Biopython code that builds the backbone (N, CA, C, O; Angstrom):
import numpy as np
from Bio.PDB.StructureBuilder import StructureBuilder

atoms = [
    (1, "MET", "N", (21.702, -20.315, 2.151)),
    (1, "MET", "CA", (21.936, -19.140, 2.946)),
    (1, "MET", "C", (21.530, -19.444, 4.386)),
    (1, "MET", "O", (20.414, -19.896, 4.638)),
    (2, "SER", "N", (22.433, -19.196, 5.324)),
    (2, "SER", "CA", (22.128, -19.449, 6.734)),
    (2, "SER", "C", (21.325, -18.290, 7.322)),
    (2, "SER", "O", (21.273, -17.204, 6.745)),
    (3, "ALA", "N", (20.709, -18.529, 8.459)),
    (3, "ALA", "CA", (19.918, -17.490, 9.127)),
    (3, "ALA", "C", (20.772, -16.269, 9.429)),
    (3, "ALA", "O", (20.306, -15.141, 9.266)),
    (4, "ASP", "N", (21.993, -16.463, 9.859)),
    (4, "ASP", "CA", (22.862, -15.332, 10.187)),
    (4, "ASP", "C", (23.147, -14.440, 8.982)),
    (4, "ASP", "O", (23.353, -13.235, 9.130)),
    (5, "GLU", "N", (23.159, -15.025, 7.805)),
    (5, "GLU", "CA", (23.411, -14.239, 6.596)),
    (5, "GLU", "C", (22.236, -13.322, 6.253)),
    (5, "GLU", "O", (22.384, -12.406, 5.444)),
    (6, "HIS", "N", (21.075, -13.558, 6.857)),
    (6, "HIS", "CA", (19.907, -12.711, 6.627)),
    (6, "HIS", "C", (19.918, -11.447, 7.484)),
    (6, "HIS", "O", (19.223, -10.480, 7.172)),
    (7, "GLU", "N", (20.703, -11.451, 8.563)),
    (7, "GLU", "CA", (20.659, -10.311, 9.482)),
    (7, "GLU", "C", (21.043, -8.984, 8.829)),
    (7, "GLU", "O", (20.363, -7.990, 9.084)),
    (8, "PRO", "N", (22.085, -8.905, 8.004)),
    (8, "PRO", "CA", (22.391, -7.612, 7.378)),
    (8, "PRO", "C", (21.237, -7.075, 6.522)),
    (8, "PRO", "O", (21.057, -5.864, 6.402)),
    (9, "ILE", "N", (20.475, -7.968, 5.942)),
    (9, "ILE", "CA", (19.328, -7.542, 5.133)),
    (9, "ILE", "C", (18.280, -6.890, 6.032)),
    (9, "ILE", "O", (17.759, -5.822, 5.710)),
    (10, "ALA", "N", (17.973, -7.527, 7.151)),
    (10, "ALA", "CA", (16.997, -6.971, 8.088)),
    (10, "ALA", "C", (17.531, -5.695, 8.738)),
    (10, "ALA", "O", (16.784, -4.733, 8.920)),
    (11, "ALA", "N", (18.806, -5.683, 9.086)),
    (11, "ALA", "CA", (19.400, -4.516, 9.743)),
    (11, "ALA", "C", (19.354, -3.279, 8.856)),
    (11, "ALA", "O", (19.343, -2.153, 9.354)),
    (12, "ARG", "N", (19.328, -3.484, 7.568)),
    (12, "ARG", "CA", (19.296, -2.347, 6.638)),
    (12, "ARG", "C", (18.023, -1.512, 6.800)),
    (12, "ARG", "O", (17.988, -0.356, 6.380)),
    (13, "LEU", "N", (16.978, -2.086, 7.407)),
    (13, "LEU", "CA", (15.756, -1.329, 7.667)),
    (13, "LEU", "C", (16.016, -0.117, 8.559)),
    (13, "LEU", "O", (15.275, 0.865, 8.511)),
    (14, "ARG", "N", (17.053, -0.188, 9.358)),
    (14, "ARG", "CA", (17.367, 0.887, 10.311)),
    (14, "ARG", "C", (18.417, 1.857, 9.789)),
    (14, "ARG", "O", (18.956, 2.659, 10.553)),
    (15, "THR", "N", (18.710, 1.792, 8.504)),
    (15, "THR", "CA", (19.708, 2.683, 7.923)),
    (15, "THR", "C", (19.029, 3.822, 7.161)),
    (15, "THR", "O", (17.808, 3.849, 7.011)),
    (16, "ARG", "N", (19.834, 4.740, 6.693)),
    (16, "ARG", "CA", (19.306, 5.855, 5.892)),
    (16, "ARG", "C", (18.869, 5.414, 4.508)),
    (16, "ARG", "O", (18.114, 6.115, 3.836)),
    (17, "ARG", "N", (19.343, 4.254, 4.084)),
    (17, "ARG", "CA", (18.964, 3.717, 2.776)),
    (17, "ARG", "C", (18.359, 2.329, 2.956)),
    (17, "ARG", "O", (19.005, 1.329, 2.645)),
    (18, "PRO", "N", (17.127, 2.257, 3.453)),
    (18, "PRO", "CA", (16.497, 0.946, 3.650)),
    (18, "PRO", "C", (16.232, 0.265, 2.313)),
    (18, "PRO", "O", (16.248, 0.915, 1.269)),
    (19, "PRO", "N", (15.990, -1.027, 2.342)),
    (19, "PRO", "CA", (15.703, -1.745, 1.095)),
    (19, "PRO", "C", (14.410, -1.224, 0.462)),
    (19, "PRO", "O", (13.585, -0.621, 1.149)),
    (20, "PRO", "N", (14.233, -1.448, -0.823)),
    (20, "PRO", "CA", (12.990, -1.011, -1.466)),
    (20, "PRO", "C", (11.786, -1.756, -0.907)),
    (20, "PRO", "O", (11.916, -2.823, -0.307)),
    (21, "GLU", "N", (10.626, -1.175, -1.116)),
    (21, "GLU", "CA", (9.396, -1.786, -0.635)),
    (21, "GLU", "C", (9.149, -3.116, -1.341)),
    (21, "GLU", "O", (9.478, -3.283, -2.515)),
    (22, "MET", "N", (8.567, -4.051, -0.606)),
    (22, "MET", "CA", (8.157, -5.311, -1.199)),
    (22, "MET", "C", (6.884, -5.059, -1.999)),
    (22, "MET", "O", (6.175, -4.083, -1.753)),
    (23, "ILE", "N", (6.597, -5.932, -2.948)),
    (23, "ILE", "CA", (5.411, -5.788, -3.790)),
    (23, "ILE", "C", (4.414, -6.876, -3.408)),
    (23, "ILE", "O", (4.731, -8.065, -3.404)),
    (24, "VAL", "N", (3.205, -6.434, -3.089)),
    (24, "VAL", "CA", (2.129, -7.312, -2.625)),
    (24, "VAL", "C", (0.911, -7.066, -3.510)),
    (24, "VAL", "O", (0.641, -5.926, -3.886)),
    (25, "VAL", "N", (0.179, -8.119, -3.843)),
    (25, "VAL", "CA", (-1.061, -7.956, -4.606)),
    (25, "VAL", "C", (-2.196, -8.662, -3.880)),
    (25, "VAL", "O", (-1.989, -9.598, -3.108)),
    (26, "GLY", "N", (-3.397, -8.183, -4.154)),
    (26, "GLY", "CA", (-4.569, -8.804, -3.566)),
    (26, "GLY", "C", (-5.828, -8.173, -4.101)),
    (26, "GLY", "O", (-5.766, -7.162, -4.800)),
    (27, "PRO", "N", (-6.976, -8.753, -3.782)),
    (27, "PRO", "CA", (-8.245, -8.164, -4.188)),
    (27, "PRO", "C", (-8.494, -6.880, -3.391)),
    (27, "PRO", "O", (-7.843, -6.632, -2.376)),
    (28, "ALA", "N", (-9.433, -6.080, -3.858)),
    (28, "ALA", "CA", (-9.710, -4.782, -3.247)),
    (28, "ALA", "C", (-10.081, -4.883, -1.769)),
    (28, "ALA", "O", (-9.843, -3.941, -1.013)),
    (29, "ASP", "N", (-10.655, -6.001, -1.345)),
    (29, "ASP", "CA", (-11.034, -6.139, 0.069)),
    (29, "ASP", "C", (-9.880, -6.616, 0.955)),
    (29, "ASP", "O", (-10.051, -6.759, 2.166)),
    (30, "HIS", "N", (-8.704, -6.862, 0.362)),
    (30, "HIS", "CA", (-7.491, -7.297, 1.068)),
    (30, "HIS", "C", (-7.684, -8.612, 1.817)),
    (30, "HIS", "O", (-6.981, -8.880, 2.792)),
    (31, "SER", "N", (-8.624, -9.425, 1.370)),
    (31, "SER", "CA", (-8.906, -10.686, 2.051)),
    (31, "SER", "C", (-7.771, -11.699, 1.930)),
    (31, "SER", "O", (-7.630, -12.590, 2.768)),
    (32, "ARG", "N", (-6.975, -11.557, 0.896)),
    (32, "ARG", "CA", (-5.834, -12.465, 0.717)),
    (32, "ARG", "C", (-4.741, -11.690, -0.002)),
    (32, "ARG", "O", (-4.909, -11.298, -1.157)),
    (33, "LEU", "N", (-3.634, -11.470, 0.671)),
    (33, "LEU", "CA", (-2.514, -10.756, 0.081)),
    (33, "LEU", "C", (-1.403, -11.737, -0.256)),
    (33, "LEU", "O", (-1.112, -12.649, 0.518)),
    (34, "VAL", "N", (-0.787, -11.545, -1.410)),
    (34, "VAL", "CA", (0.277, -12.429, -1.870)),
    (34, "VAL", "C", (1.516, -11.588, -2.171)),
    (34, "VAL", "O", (1.440, -10.580, -2.874)),
    (35, "LEU", "N", (2.636, -12.009, -1.637)),
    (35, "LEU", "CA", (3.905, -11.333, -1.896)),
    (35, "LEU", "C", (4.394, -11.725, -3.286)),
    (35, "LEU", "O", (4.565, -12.907, -3.585)),
    (36, "VAL", "N", (4.616, -10.726, -4.127)),
    (36, "VAL", "CA", (5.075, -10.975, -5.488)),
    (36, "VAL", "C", (6.592, -10.822, -5.575)),
    (36, "VAL", "O", (7.258, -11.579, -6.281)),
    (37, "GLU", "N", (7.130, -9.847, -4.858)),
    (37, "GLU", "CA", (8.565, -9.584, -4.905)),
    (37, "GLU", "C", (9.032, -9.191, -3.514)),
    (37, "GLU", "O", (8.416, -8.345, -2.867)),
    (38, "GLY", "N", (10.115, -9.797, -3.051)),
    (38, "GLY", "CA", (10.665, -9.468, -1.751)),
    (38, "GLY", "C", (10.740, -10.644, -0.791)),
    (38, "GLY", "O", (10.782, -10.457, 0.425)),
    (39, "HIS", "N", (10.758, -11.844, -1.332)),
    (39, "HIS", "CA", (10.750, -13.041, -0.485)),
    (39, "HIS", "C", (11.977, -13.138, 0.429)),
    (39, "HIS", "O", (11.850, -13.520, 1.592)),
    (40, "LEU", "N", (13.146, -12.799, -0.082)),
    (40, "LEU", "CA", (14.355, -12.861, 0.742)),
    (40, "LEU", "C", (14.264, -11.846, 1.875)),
    (40, "LEU", "O", (14.607, -12.154, 3.017)),
    (41, "ARG", "N", (13.799, -10.626, 1.559)),
    (41, "ARG", "CA", (13.642, -9.604, 2.597)),
    (41, "ARG", "C", (12.623, -10.034, 3.648)),
    (41, "ARG", "O", (12.851, -9.854, 4.845)),
    (42, "LEU", "N", (11.513, -10.595, 3.212)),
    (42, "LEU", "CA", (10.487, -11.027, 4.163)),
    (42, "LEU", "C", (11.041, -12.105, 5.092)),
    (42, "LEU", "O", (10.760, -12.092, 6.290)),
    (43, "THR", "N", (11.819, -13.027, 4.555)),
    (43, "THR", "CA", (12.452, -14.054, 5.386)),
    (43, "THR", "C", (13.381, -13.409, 6.407)),
    (43, "THR", "O", (13.360, -13.773, 7.582)),
    (44, "ALA", "N", (14.191, -12.460, 5.966)),
    (44, "ALA", "CA", (15.116, -11.767, 6.874)),
    (44, "ALA", "C", (14.356, -11.029, 7.968)),
    (44, "ALA", "O", (14.761, -11.057, 9.130)),
    (45, "TYR", "N", (13.267, -10.374, 7.609)),
    (45, "TYR", "CA", (12.490, -9.621, 8.596)),
    (45, "TYR", "C", (11.876, -10.550, 9.638)),
    (45, "TYR", "O", (11.804, -10.204, 10.818)),
    (46, "MET", "N", (11.439, -11.717, 9.208)),
    (46, "MET", "CA", (10.837, -12.649, 10.154)),
    (46, "MET", "C", (11.888, -13.312, 11.048)),
    (46, "MET", "O", (11.605, -13.647, 12.199)),
    (47, "LEU", "N", (13.084, -13.497, 10.526)),
    (47, "LEU", "CA", (14.161, -14.070, 11.338)),
    (47, "LEU", "C", (14.706, -13.067, 12.350)),
    (47, "LEU", "O", (15.179, -13.454, 13.418)),
    (48, "PHE", "N", (14.638, -11.775, 12.014)),
    (48, "PHE", "CA", (15.198, -10.728, 12.875)),
    (48, "PHE", "C", (14.190, -9.602, 13.065)),
    (48, "PHE", "O", (14.410, -8.485, 12.597)),
    (49, "PRO", "N", (13.080, -9.892, 13.753)),
    (49, "PRO", "CA", (12.022, -8.891, 13.906)),
    (49, "PRO", "C", (12.437, -7.662, 14.716)),
    (49, "PRO", "O", (11.739, -6.648, 14.697)),
    (50, "LYS", "N", (13.563, -7.740, 15.426)),
    (50, "LYS", "CA", (14.003, -6.586, 16.215)),
    (50, "LYS", "C", (14.298, -5.373, 15.339)),
    (50, "LYS", "O", (14.334, -4.249, 15.838)),
    (51, "TYR", "N", (14.507, -5.580, 14.053)),
    (51, "TYR", "CA", (14.796, -4.469, 13.147)),
    (51, "TYR", "C", (13.533, -3.865, 12.524)),
    (51, "TYR", "O", (13.592, -2.803, 11.905)),
    (52, "LEU", "N", (12.405, -4.534, 12.685)),
    (52, "LEU", "CA", (11.172, -4.058, 12.059)),
    (52, "LEU", "C", (10.673, -2.785, 12.719)),
    (52, "LEU", "O", (10.630, -2.686, 13.945)),
    (53, "PRO", "N", (10.292, -1.803, 11.891)),
    (53, "PRO", "CA", (9.656, -0.617, 12.455)),
    (53, "PRO", "C", (8.205, -0.931, 12.829)),
    (53, "PRO", "O", (7.704, -2.013, 12.525)),
    (54, "ALA", "N", (7.541, 0.005, 13.478)),
    (54, "ALA", "CA", (6.142, -0.195, 13.854)),
    (54, "ALA", "C", (5.266, -0.392, 12.620)),
    (54, "ALA", "O", (4.268, -1.112, 12.668)),
    (55, "GLU", "N", (5.642, 0.247, 11.523)),
    (55, "GLU", "CA", (4.933, 0.096, 10.249)),
    (55, "GLU", "C", (5.947, -0.174, 9.153)),
    (55, "GLU", "O", (7.075, 0.317, 9.199)),
    (56, "LEU", "N", (5.538, -0.959, 8.169)),
    (56, "LEU", "CA", (6.413, -1.308, 7.052)),
    (56, "LEU", "C", (5.676, -1.001, 5.757)),
    (56, "LEU", "O", (4.631, -1.590, 5.482)),
    (57, "ASP", "N", (6.206, -0.097, 4.971)),
    (57, "ASP", "CA", (5.576, 0.258, 3.698)),
    (57, "ASP", "C", (5.797, -0.839, 2.668)),
    (57, "ASP", "O", (6.872, -1.435, 2.596)),
    (58, "VAL", "N", (4.766, -1.097, 1.873)),
    (58, "VAL", "CA", (4.845, -2.015, 0.742)),
    (58, "VAL", "C", (4.142, -1.362, -0.440)),
    (58, "VAL", "O", (3.309, -0.474, -0.256)),
    (59, "PHE", "N", (4.466, -1.789, -1.628)),
    (59, "PHE", "CA", (3.685, -1.420, -2.804)),
    (59, "PHE", "C", (2.555, -2.427, -2.889)),
    (59, "PHE", "O", (2.795, -3.633, -2.943)),
    (60, "LEU", "N", (1.321, -1.934, -2.901)),
    (60, "LEU", "CA", (0.161, -2.808, -2.909)),
    (60, "LEU", "C", (-0.591, -2.654, -4.222)),
    (60, "LEU", "O", (-1.055, -1.566, -4.564)),
    (61, "GLY", "N", (-0.704, -3.752, -4.947)),
    (61, "GLY", "CA", (-1.504, -3.780, -6.162)),
    (61, "GLY", "C", (-2.836, -4.432, -5.855)),
    (61, "GLY", "O", (-2.889, -5.497, -5.240)),
    (62, "GLU", "N", (-3.917, -3.786, -6.286)),
    (62, "GLU", "CA", (-5.251, -4.329, -6.049)),
    (62, "GLU", "C", (-5.954, -4.530, -7.375)),
    (62, "GLU", "O", (-5.833, -3.709, -8.285)),
    (63, "ALA", "N", (-6.684, -5.617, -7.481)),
    (63, "ALA", "CA", (-7.458, -5.862, -8.694)),
    (63, "ALA", "C", (-8.473, -6.959, -8.428)),
    (63, "ALA", "O", (-8.224, -7.893, -7.666)),
    (64, "GLU", "N", (-9.595, -6.826, -9.058)),
    (64, "GLU", "CA", (-10.583, -7.900, -9.018)),
    (64, "GLU", "C", (-10.107, -9.003, -9.967)),
    (64, "GLU", "O", (-9.444, -8.716, -10.964)),
    (65, "GLY", "N", (-10.428, -10.215, -9.676)),
    (65, "GLY", "CA", (-10.087, -11.326, -10.552)),
    (65, "GLY", "C", (-8.730, -11.942, -10.304)),
    (65, "GLY", "O", (-8.323, -12.837, -11.045)),
    (66, "LEU", "N", (-8.009, -11.490, -9.276)),
    (66, "LEU", "CA", (-6.693, -12.073, -9.007)),
    (66, "LEU", "C", (-6.781, -13.552, -8.659)),
    (66, "LEU", "O", (-5.842, -14.313, -8.892)),
    (67, "GLU", "N", (-7.908, -13.948, -8.105)),
    (67, "GLU", "CA", (-8.072, -15.349, -7.732)),
    (67, "GLU", "C", (-7.958, -16.278, -8.952)),
    (67, "GLU", "O", (-7.702, -17.472, -8.799)),
    (68, "GLY", "N", (-8.144, -15.738, -10.140)),
    (68, "GLY", "CA", (-8.035, -16.516, -11.357)),
    (68, "GLY", "C", (-6.620, -16.676, -11.869)),
    (68, "GLY", "O", (-6.391, -17.430, -12.814)),
    (69, "TRP", "N", (-5.666, -15.987, -11.271)),
    (69, "TRP", "CA", (-4.276, -16.139, -11.682)),
    (69, "TRP", "C", (-3.819, -17.568, -11.400)),
    (69, "TRP", "O", (-4.238, -18.179, -10.417)),
    (70, "GLY", "N", (-2.977, -18.082, -12.249)),
    (70, "GLY", "CA", (-2.518, -19.452, -12.099)),
    (70, "GLY", "C", (-1.807, -19.736, -10.795)),
    (70, "GLY", "O", (-1.978, -20.824, -10.244)),
    (71, "LEU", "N", (-1.023, -18.819, -10.278)),
    (71, "LEU", "CA", (-0.252, -19.060, -9.057)),
    (71, "LEU", "C", (-0.745, -18.248, -7.874)),
    (71, "LEU", "O", (-0.033, -18.122, -6.878)),
    (72, "TYR", "N", (-1.936, -17.700, -7.959)),
    (72, "TYR", "CA", (-2.485, -16.920, -6.853)),
    (72, "TYR", "C", (-3.082, -17.869, -5.872)),
    (72, "TYR", "O", (-3.611, -17.443, -4.845)),
]
sb = StructureBuilder()
sb.init_structure("model")
sb.init_model(0)
sb.init_chain("A")
sb.init_seg("    ")
for serial, (resi, resn, name, xyz) in enumerate(atoms, 1):
    if name == "N":
        sb.init_residue(resn, " ", resi, " ")
    sb.init_atom(name, np.array(xyz, "f"), 0.0, 1.0, " ", f" {name:<3s}", serial, name[0])
structure = sb.get_structure()
């Protein structure tokens, strides 16, 4: 996928039907956050930051012991 193909994904942030929130997990102190779902959207947002709002909602999962996950 080329960079230009990511622009429609980022541009959708400015529509009436923006993409769903990305899913992020981390410990309760938020010292390290890991994106679980939404990698393509995150890439699009970073390639085309002009579409980003001042704030971006995400679903945030918090739990102690995440550092023990195999891929955390």
